[in-house]
N, C-alpha and C positions, 0 to 999 in steps of 0.2 A: 840181779838184785837192786842195783841203783835205779833201774827203770821202775821197779815196783814201788820204791819209796820216794820217787820224784827227784833223784839226783843226789850229788855229793853233799849239798847243804842240808838236806833232810836226813842223810845218814849221820851227820853230826848231831842233829836233834834227837836221834835215837838214843844217844848217850843219856838223855834225861827221860825219854818216854819208856824205854825198856826197864830201867830201874823202878820207875813208878808202877808199871804193870807187875813187876816181880814183887814189890812191896804189897800191892793189892792181894796177890795170890798168897803171900806169906802170912799176912794178917788173917785172911780167910782160913788158912790152914790152922793157925793157932786157935782160932775160935772153934773150929771143929774138934780140936783135941781137948778143949775145956769142958768141964762137966757142970759148972755152975749154971743155973737157969738164965741169968742175964745174957750169957754168951749166945744163947739160942736166938735172941733177938738180933744180934750182930750177924749171925749166920744168914738169917732171912734178908737182912739189908744187903749183904754181899751178893746173894743169889739174885736179887732183883736189880742191884746196881750195875752189874756187868751188861745185861741186855739193854738197860736204860742208857748207859754210856754209848753203846753201839747205836741205839736209836737216835740219840742226840747228834752223834757224828754224821749219820746218814741224813738227818734232817738238815744239818748245816750244808751238806753237799747239794741238797735240793735247791738251796738258795743261790749257790755260786756256780752251778753247772750250766751247760747250754740248755736252751729252752726245750730242744727235742729230747733231752735226757732227763728232764725234771720228773716226768711221770714214772720213770724207772725207779728213781730214788724214793719217790713218794710211796710206791708199791712196796719197796723193801722196808720202808718205815712202818707201813701198815702190818707187814709180816712180823717185824720185831715187836710192835705194839701188842699183837695177839700173843706172841710168845711170852712177853712180860706179864700179860694178863693171865696166861696159863700158869706161870710161876707163882703169881700172887694167889690164884685160886688154890694151887697145890699147897702153899703154906697155910692158907686159911683152913683147908680141909685137914691138914696134919695137926696144927696147933690149937685150933679153936673147935673144930667139929670132931677131932680125934678119929678121923676115918683112915683106915689103913689102905695103902695103895699097892699092897703086895699081891692082890688077888684079881681085881677087876678094874675096868676103865672107869674113870671119874669125870666130872665136869671139866676139870683142868686138862684132861687128855684131849677133850674136844678143841680147846683153845690151842694146845700144842700142835695138834695135827692141822688145824686150820691155818696156822702161820704159813704153811707151804703154799696156800692158794694164791695170795697176792704175789709171793715170790715167783711162783711158776708163771703167773700172768706177766710179770716183768720180763721173764725170760722169753715168753711167747710173743711179746709185742713185735710186730713187723717194723720195717723201716718207716720213716716219717711219710714218705710218698705213698705208702699203702695203708695209712691210717684214715679210715673213713668214719663218719658219724655213726653209720649203721653198726660198725664194729664195736663201738662203745656199748651199745645196747646188747649186742651178742655177747661180749665179754662180761658185762654185768649179769646177764642171765646165766652164763656159765658159772660165775662165782656163786650165785645163789644156789644153783643146782649142786655144785661141788660141796657147799656147806651142808646142804640137806643130806647128801650122800655120806659125808663124813659122820654125821650124827647117826644115820642108819647103820653105818659100818660099826660104830663103837657101841651103840645101844640097841640095835636091832628093832628100831621103831622110828617112824617119822616124827620130826619135831612138832610140838603143839597139837598132838593128837590125844593126849591124856591117857595113853595106853601104858600098861606096865612095861618097864624097860628090862632088857636082858643084856647087861654089860658084857663086853668082850673080855675074855680072860687076859690076864696081864701078859702072858707069853705071846699071845696073838697081837696084843697092843704093841709090845716091843718089836715084834717082827714087822708090823705095819709101819712103825716109826722108821726102822732101818731101811725098809724098801723106799719109803718116801724120801728120806735124806739122800740115799744113793741116787735115785732118779733125778732129784733136783741138781745134784752135783754134776751128773753126766750131762743133763740138758744145758746147764750153764757153760760147761766146757765145750760142748758142741757149738753153742752160740758164739763163744769166744773165737772159734775158728773162722767165723764169717766176718769178723771186724777188721777194718783197715788199720794198719799200724799208726801210732801217734795220734789217736783220736780219743775223745772222751768216751765214746762207746766202748772202745777196747779196754780202757782203764776201768770202766764200770764192770764189765764182765770178767776182767782179770781179778779184781777185788772180790766180786761176788763168788766166782768159782773157787778161789782160795778159801774164802770163808766157809762155803758149803762143803768142800772136801774135809776141812778141819772139823766142822760141826758133825759131819757124818761119822768120822772116826771117833771123836770124843763121845758122841751120843751112843754110838754102837757099843763102845766099851762100857759106858755107864749103864745102858740097858742090860747088858750081859751080867754085870755085877748085881743089878737089881733083881733080875729074874732068878739068878742062881743063889740069891741071898748071901752073897760074898761080902764080908766087911773088909773094906780096903781103906786105909787111912788117906784122907784127902780126896776121896772119890768125888766130893762135891766140886772140887776145883776143875773137874772136867767140864762143868757147866760154864765156868768163867772163861776158859781159854779161847774158844772160838769167837766169843763176843769181844773180848779185849783185843784179839787179833784184828777183828773187823774195824774197831775204833782206831787202832794204830794205822791200819792201811789207808783209811780214808782221810787222815789228818793232812797229809801233804798234797792231796790231789789238786786243790785249787789255790795253792799258794802263789803260783806264777800265772795270773790271769792274762798277762800280756803275751803269753806264748801263742804262736800261730800254729794251728793244726795243719798238718800235711796229710792229705788223704790220697791213696793210690787206688786205681781202678781195681775192683774186686774180680777175682777169677770166677770160673763157672761154679766151682764147689761152694765158695763163699756166698755167691748170689743165691744158689739153691737153698743153702741152709737158712739164710736170712728170710727169704720169701716163704720157706716151708716151716718157719718157727711156730706159727699159730697152731700147727698140728700137735705140739706138745700138750697143750691144754686139752684138746679133743681126745688124745690118746689117754690122758689121765682119767678123763670121764669114762672112756670105754673100759679101762682097767677096773675102776671102781664099780661100774655097772656089772661087769662080768663077775666080780667077787660077790656082789650083793645078790646076783641072779640066783645063786644056789639056795638061799634062804627066803628071798623075797622076789619071786619071779616077776610079778607085774612091775614092781619098782625098778628092777634091773633092766627089764625090756624097755620100759619108758626112758630110762637113762641112755641106753644104747641108741634108741631111735632119736632122742633129743640131741645126742652128740653128733650123730650123722647129719641130722637136719641143720643144726647150727653151723657145722663145718661146711655143709653143702651150700647154705646161704652165703657164707663167706666166699666160697669158691665162685659161685654164680655171680655175686656182686663184682668180684675182681675180674671175671671173664667179661662181664658187660662193660666194665670200665676199660678193660684192655681193648675190646672191640671198638669202643668209642674213640679211644686214643689212636688205634690203627686207622680208623676212618678219618680222624682229624689230621693224622700224619700223611695219609694218602692225599687228602685235599691240599695240604700244604705243599706236598711234592708236586702235585698237578699244577698248583698255582705257580710254584717256582719254575716248573718246566715251561709254563706259559710265558712267564716273565723272561726266561732265557731265550725264548723264541719270538719275542715281541719287541718291536721297535719302541723305545721309550718315548719318542716324540709323537709319532703319528698313530701309535697303538695298533698298527697292522704288523704282519709278519716281518721279521728281520732277515738279514742275509743268511744266517744259519738255518732258519726255518725254510727259506726258499731253496737252499741246496738240498735239504732232506726231502722236501716234497717233490722237487724236480726229479731226483733219483728214483723215488718211489713211483711217480707217475710214468717215468720213462720205462721202468721195468714192467709196469702194468700194460702200457701201450704196446710194447713189443710182444708181450705174452698173449694179449687178446687181439693183436693185430688191429689196433684202433689208432686213429690219428691223434697227434698231440701238438698243440700250438703254443708258442712262446712269444710274448710281447715285451719288448724293452721300451720304456717310456722316459723321455727326458723333458724337463720343464725348460722351455726356450728362454734364453737370456736371463737365467735365474741370478747370475752374478750381478747383472745390472740392477735387478730388483733389490738384492741385498745391499749393494753399495749405495743405492739411492734412498732406501727407506729404512735400512738397518736390519741387523740379523734377527731381532725379535719379530719384526714384521715378516721377514722371510720364513721364520719357523711357523708363524701362524698361517701363512699362505700354503706351506707344505701340508699342514694338518687339514686345511680345507680341501686341497687338491686330492689328498688321500681319501677323504670321505666321499668326494665326488666320484673318484675312480671306483671305489668299492660299491657305490650305489648302482653302478651299471652292470655289475656281474650278474648273470642270470641264474647261476647255480651255486649251491653251497660247496661243491667240489672245486670251483674255480678259486685260485689262490692269488691274492694281491700281496706283494711284498715291497718293502723299501730296499732297493738294491744298493744304494749308497748315495749320499749327498742329495741331489735333486733328481735322482734316477729311481724309477719304479720298475717292477717286473710283474708280469701276470702269466700264470700257468693255466692253460685251458685244456683240460683232459677231454678226449673224445670230441675234438673240435677241428674241422678242416680249415683250409685257408679262408674260404668265404665267411665262415662263422667268426674267425678271428678278426677279419677286416670289419665285420659288422660291429663287433664289440669295440674295436678301436675307434670307429666313427662315433659311437655313443659316448665314449670317453672324451673325445675332443669336444663334443657338444656340451657335456657336463662341466668340463673345465671352462669353456667359453662363457657359460651362463653364470659363472661365479663373479665375473666382471672384476677380477683382481687387477688393480691399476699397475701397469708396467709399460712405460713408454719405450718402444723399441722400433727398429726399422721395419718390422713386420706388423705393427699395430699398437694400439693403446692398452691392450689387456693381455694378461698372461695366457699362454697357449702351450701345447705339448706337441712333441714329435714322437712318432711311434714306429718301431721297427718290428716286423713280423717274420717268424720262421716257423715252418710246420714240418713235423715228421709224419710220413704216411708209409705204411707197409707196402712193398717190401724193401724200402730204403735201408741202406746200411748207415751206421753212424753211432753216435753216443750223445750223452748230454752235453759234452764239450762241443761237438760239431753243431748241435742245435743252438747253443749259446753263441758260437762264432757267427752263425748265419743271422741270428736276430741282431747281434751287435753290428754286423755289416749293414744290415737293413736300416738300423737307427742312424748310423753315420751317413748313410746315403740320403736319408730324409733330412738330416741337418745340412748336408752339402747342397741339396737342391732347394734350400730356402727356409727350412724349418716349418713348423705348423702343418705337417703333412704326415702321411702314412706311406711306408714303403715295405715291400716284401722281397725277400731274397730266398730262393730255394736252397735246401741244405746241400745239394750236390755241387753247387757252384763254389769253386775254390777261390781264395782271394788272390786275384791277379793285379788288381788295381788298388792303390791306397787312396781312400777318399779323404779329401780335405774337409776340415770343419770350419 
């Protein structure tokens, strides 16, 4: 109960609110027991005042609530405005037109029944992330159709057709009211189950479902008394109770605007209910269409088709949006995967990507009995270049060398990667020793033509040393042995003076340690 009324501070305020509501009901009861004509006017004021107070309270909530909940409160206000209009019309019919409401539906019944349309729309609204502009048009069209169906249901004729009306008997009107009120209460309660705790959305549906259940009970009892023509003292007070309760429940909702909402992830059932909530309105249209179908076949069939088409349009739109989201997510995943496999400086494959591709190409080579060559490349005296010209210049040189090396690769299946620091590696699928040596020679020429200044004992410009190893069937081994062989070849190239290409067969075991 403290959660419903906003905490202990608001429970204290109930000491004043509840007596005021009780005084309202007491004065209303006294007016109903008086027989003098002036008191009839006071009865009318009380009957209209209760829904107007609830309307004012909900209108206040629409100003102080979160932006995503504003449309919900406005729709509830619209429903209460229609109900107040219905009460005003009922009083006009009774006191000025002297029309009896004991037999058939009247114009006021249309407003009463129509109050449930915006309320149901508030219950049917999906989460903010699923509200699209198209759905505003779909919902607006559904509201118009629902209003027309309500008129047809009550008066057996389409509005604005100037045909003679056949009002629904009062017993059927009361039954229709009760079904509407019960369905609204059930729908609001189901939607309450989808709300995260400690959120404005949950507070809204908790207040709304409490009001709708109270209204369904009071209205059901009032309709029973009316249909059975039972005179019960204070029956009009049943009209006041749900609206006064709604006004009381909304008063403490936004007193503490500095409260921070805490939202927990929704479970599968809650997510299902929230995303499936738009079906409530479509089901209501289907039910109305099925009821009308017996007397007005074409109108009923048109309603059923319209409900299915409109809901289908919503589903198709969401499916298209979901597909686009999935495509965007897949592209983001692919891009993230690329970034995770790409060297941030040179924009070529990184060590992780190199390891994956080498393992894949090794399995392919052994399965298809094809050769596989591996080149390890080292930029000669790169530390000297870094120390003399700075790390920024060194990074720019690595970028240029990477582009030059990549330009020499003859096939898309060849993979160039930054192995670490100033070292690069090249995987050449289906390439024997001779082909690998030819690629290495082109790479040396490409780096030489860059003319990157680097004064060293071997020359004035940057150069590379290359170590080559090749797997050829039916050799035994693994990616590790292929790496060891190419690494030995690279160190051999560096030992023999750098700026050269060396080859070491995979089957040679390391018996000598090469000096660098």
